[in-house]
C-alpha positions in Angstrom: 116.8 126.3 -110.9 116.6 127.8 -114.4 119.3 130.4 -115.0 120.2 132.4 -118.4 121.3 135.8 -119.9 119.7 138.3 -122.1 121.8 141.0 -123.4 124.5 140.4 -120.9 122.1 140.3 -118.0 121.8 137.0 -115.7 118.2 136.0 -114.6 117.1 133.1 -112.5 113.7 131.4 -111.6 113.2 131.1 -107.7 111.9 127.9 -107.6 108.7 128.1 -109.9 107.5 131.6 -108.5 109.9 134.4 -109.2 112.1 135.2 -112.0 114.6 138.0 -111.0 117.7 139.8 -112.0 120.6 138.2 -110.8 122.6 141.5 -110.3 119.5 143.9 -108.8 117.0 141.4 -107.7 114.2 143.2 -109.6 111.4 140.8 -110.1 110.7 140.1 -114.1 108.0 137.5 -113.8 105.9 135.8 -111.1 104.2 132.7 -111.4 100.9 131.9 -108.9 99.8 128.7 -108.7 95.8 127.9 -109.0 95.6 126.5 -105.8 96.3 130.1 -104.3 93.6 131.2 -106.8 90.3 132.0 -105.0 88.0 130.8 -107.9 88.9 127.3 -108.9 86.3 127.3 -111.7 88.6 129.0 -113.8 90.2 125.7 -114.5 94.2 127.3 -114.8 97.5 126.2 -114.2 97.6 129.7 -112.4 98.7 133.2 -113.4 101.8 134.4 -115.3 102.5 137.9 -114.5 105.3 139.2 -116.6 106.8 142.8 -115.8 108.9 142.9 -118.9 108.8 143.4 -122.6 110.3 142.3 -125.7 112.8 139.3 -126.2 112.7 139.1 -122.3 109.2 138.5 -122.2 109.5 135.7 -124.5 112.2 134.1 -122.7 110.5 134.6 -119.6 107.4 133.0 -121.0 109.1 129.9 -122.5 111.3 129.4 -119.3 108.3 129.3 -117.5 106.6 126.6 -119.7 109.6 124.6 -119.3 109.9 125.1 -115.6 106.0 124.0 -115.3 106.4 120.8 -117.4 109.7 119.9 -115.8 107.5 120.0 -112.5 104.8 118.0 -114.0 107.2 115.0 -115.1 108.5 115.1 -111.9 105.5 115.1 -109.8 104.4 112.2 -112.4 107.5 110.1 -111.3 107.1 110.5 -107.7 103.1 109.3 -108.2 104.6 106.4 -110.0 107.1 105.5 -107.4 104.7 105.8 -104.5 102.2 103.4 -106.2 105.0 101.0 -106.7 105.8 101.0 -103.0 102.3 100.4 -101.9 101.1 97.8 -104.3 
């Protein structure tokens, strides 16, 4: 879980899909992974929809990228363990 504050307002990513205000529950950003996109020819990780602007928009974008990188690292670790166990 990634949680941070901007201008005294707390925000939190729910998994890797929704970024919302802790106080109001308003969704600030939404990430839709590529496996839910119909056109797989796009070769994208997914779509990031940002419903904010200014500094909050920058922070939402950076935290989304960090979350994706952490997810990729965890996935690689699981694949390595699985490969080791099956050898």
